[in-house]
MIFIRO-280915 format. One line per field, with one value per residue: residue number from 1; residue in three letters; x, y negated, z negated of N, C-alpha, C in turn. Coordinates in steps of 0.05 Angstrom, whole numbers, plus 5000, padded with zeros to 4 digits. Atoms other than C-alpha are relative to their C-alpha. Last residue first. Layout:
# residues N
k	[NUM / ...]
r	[ALA / ...]
n.px	[X / ...]
n.py	[Y / ...]
n.pz	[Z / ...]
ca.px	[X / ...]
ca.py	[Y / ...]
ca.pz	[Z / ...]
c.px	[X / ...]
c.py	[Y / ...]
c.pz	[Z / ...]
***
This chain:
# residues 55
k	[55 / 54 / 53 / 52 / 51 / 50 / 49 / 48 / 47 / 46 / 45 / 44 / 43 / 42 / 41 / 40 / 39 / 38 / 37 / 36 / 35 / 34 / 33 / 32 / 31 / 30 / 29 / 28 / 27 / 26 / 25 / 24 / 23 / 22 / 21 / 20 / 19 / 18 / 17 / 16 / 15 / 14 / 13 / 12 / 11 / 10 / 9 / 8 / 7 / 6 / 5 / 4 / 3 / 2 / 1]
r	[VAL / VAL / LEU / TYR / ILE / PRO / ALA / VAL / GLN / CYS / PHE / HIS / CYS / VAL / GLY / PRO / ALA / ALA / TRP / ASP / THR / PHE / THR / VAL / ASN / ASN / LEU / GLU / TYR / LEU / ASP / PRO / SER / ALA / GLU / TYR / VAL / ASP / VAL / PHE / GLU / ASP / ILE / ALA / GLN / GLU / LEU / HIS / GLU / ARG / CYS / VAL / VAL / TYR / MET]
n.px	[4991 / 5021 / 4989 / 5015 / 5019 / 5023 / 4999 / 5013 / 4980 / 4988 / 5005 / 4994 / 5023 / 5015 / 5004 / 4984 / 5014 / 5003 / 5005 / 4980 / 4973 / 4990 / 4971 / 4991 / 5015 / 4994 / 4973 / 4986 / 4990 / 4988 / 5002 / 4977 / 4998 / 5011 / 5028 / 5007 / 4980 / 4994 / 5023 / 5001 / 4979 / 5007 / 5022 / 4989 / 4985 / 5019 / 5013 / 4997 / 5007 / 5029 / 5011 / 5008 / 4998 / 4995 / 5000]
n.py	[5028 / 5016 / 5026 / 5025 / 4998 / 5018 / 5017 / 4988 / 4994 / 4973 / 4989 / 5020 / 5014 / 4988 / 4972 / 4983 / 4990 / 4971 / 4986 / 5007 / 5003 / 5027 / 5003 / 5028 / 5015 / 4989 / 5005 / 4974 / 4991 / 4973 / 4987 / 4997 / 4974 / 4998 / 5005 / 5020 / 5020 / 5012 / 5016 / 5023 / 5019 / 5012 / 5019 / 5023 / 5015 / 5014 / 5022 / 5025 / 4997 / 4998 / 4975 / 4978 / 4978 / 4973 / 4980]
n.pz	[5001 / 5013 / 5007 / 4998 / 4977 / 5000 / 4976 / 4976 / 4980 / 5003 / 5026 / 5021 / 5012 / 5021 / 4995 / 5018 / 5024 / 4999 / 5026 / 5020 / 4989 / 5006 / 4998 / 4998 / 4979 / 4973 / 4991 / 4999 / 4975 / 5001 / 4974 / 4983 / 4988 / 4973 / 5002 / 4981 / 4997 / 5026 / 5008 / 4981 / 5008 / 5026 / 4995 / 4986 / 5020 / 5018 / 4985 / 5015 / 5028 / 5003 / 4990 / 5018 / 4980 / 5010 / 4979]
ca.px	[2213 / 2205 / 2247 / 2225 / 2256 / 2317 / 2363 / 2360 / 2410 / 2361 / 2328 / 2352 / 2349 / 2414 / 2452 / 2444 / 2410 / 2455 / 2447 / 2471 / 2437 / 2375 / 2335 / 2265 / 2226 / 2274 / 2274 / 2199 / 2177 / 2136 / 2121 / 2113 / 2052 / 2064 / 2080 / 2154 / 2182 / 2122 / 2099 / 2168 / 2172 / 2105 / 2123 / 2189 / 2155 / 2104 / 2158 / 2200 / 2180 / 2181 / 2253 / 2273 / 2308 / 2286 / 2287]
ca.py	[0472 / 0547 / 0590 / 0662 / 0731 / 0733 / 0794 / 0820 / 0796 / 0761 / 0693 / 0649 / 0710 / 0732 / 0719 / 0644 / 0614 / 0577 / 0502 / 0453 / 0479 / 0507 / 0568 / 0592 / 0657 / 0705 / 0660 / 0662 / 0591 / 0562 / 0488 / 0469 / 0442 / 0380 / 0363 / 0363 / 0401 / 0442 / 0454 / 0479 / 0523 / 0555 / 0566 / 0598 / 0644 / 0665 / 0681 / 0722 / 0793 / 0775 / 0752 / 0680 / 0619 / 0560 / 0486]
ca.pz	[6898 / 6887 / 6934 / 6936 / 6950 / 6904 / 6897 / 6826 / 6773 / 6728 / 6714 / 6772 / 6818 / 6852 / 6916 / 6913 / 6975 / 7023 / 7033 / 7086 / 7149 / 7116 / 7138 / 7120 / 7130 / 7094 / 7033 / 7025 / 7008 / 6952 / 6942 / 6869 / 6834 / 6794 / 6721 / 6738 / 6679 / 6656 / 6727 / 6748 / 6686 / 6701 / 6775 / 6756 / 6706 / 6758 / 6809 / 6759 / 6781 / 6855 / 6852 / 6843 / 6872 / 6829 / 6843]
c.px	[4977 / 5011 / 4976 / 5017 / 4988 / 4984 / 4975 / 5002 / 4989 / 5020 / 5012 / 4998 / 5010 / 4978 / 4983 / 4994 / 5020 / 4988 / 4998 / 4996 / 5021 / 5028 / 5007 / 5031 / 5009 / 4985 / 5006 / 5027 / 5012 / 5007 / 5014 / 4992 / 5023 / 5002 / 4987 / 4971 / 4991 / 5020 / 5005 / 4978 / 5001 / 5021 / 4992 / 4979 / 5012 / 5014 / 4981 / 4987 / 5000 / 4991 / 4970 / 4991 / 4995 / 5001 / 5008]
c.py	[4981 / 4972 / 4983 / 4976 / 4972 / 5003 / 4982 / 4981 / 5014 / 5005 / 5028 / 5012 / 4981 / 4981 / 5015 / 5029 / 5016 / 5009 / 5030 / 5014 / 4995 / 4998 / 4971 / 5000 / 4971 / 4986 / 5011 / 4995 / 5028 / 5008 / 5027 / 5009 / 5002 / 5029 / 4997 / 4991 / 4976 / 4976 / 4986 / 4981 / 4975 / 4980 / 4986 / 4978 / 4975 / 4983 / 4984 / 4976 / 4973 / 5000 / 5000 / 5025 / 5025 / 5019 / 5027]
c.pz	[4998 / 4997 / 4990 / 4992 / 5005 / 5025 / 5001 / 5023 / 5025 / 5022 / 4996 / 4972 / 4978 / 4990 / 4979 / 5005 / 4982 / 4974 / 5006 / 4973 / 4979 / 5011 / 4995 / 5003 / 5003 / 5022 / 5028 / 5012 / 4997 / 5028 / 4998 / 5028 / 5019 / 5009 / 5028 / 5000 / 5017 / 5003 / 4974 / 4992 / 5018 / 4991 / 4974 / 5005 / 5012 / 4979 / 4982 / 5014 / 4985 / 4971 / 4996 / 5014 / 4984 / 5024 / 4988]
***
């Protein structure tokens, strides 16, 4: 699972495919909510606010 900014979306997808050998599901963080999980405040790859969840 990756929580990433727009700049690192492609990198997150590539890493997900390399690890899981499957296409990930993509979600915009502002369009989804979870009861037991809060999104990190920064991108997995940098310190920018995340936009996407890659799972």
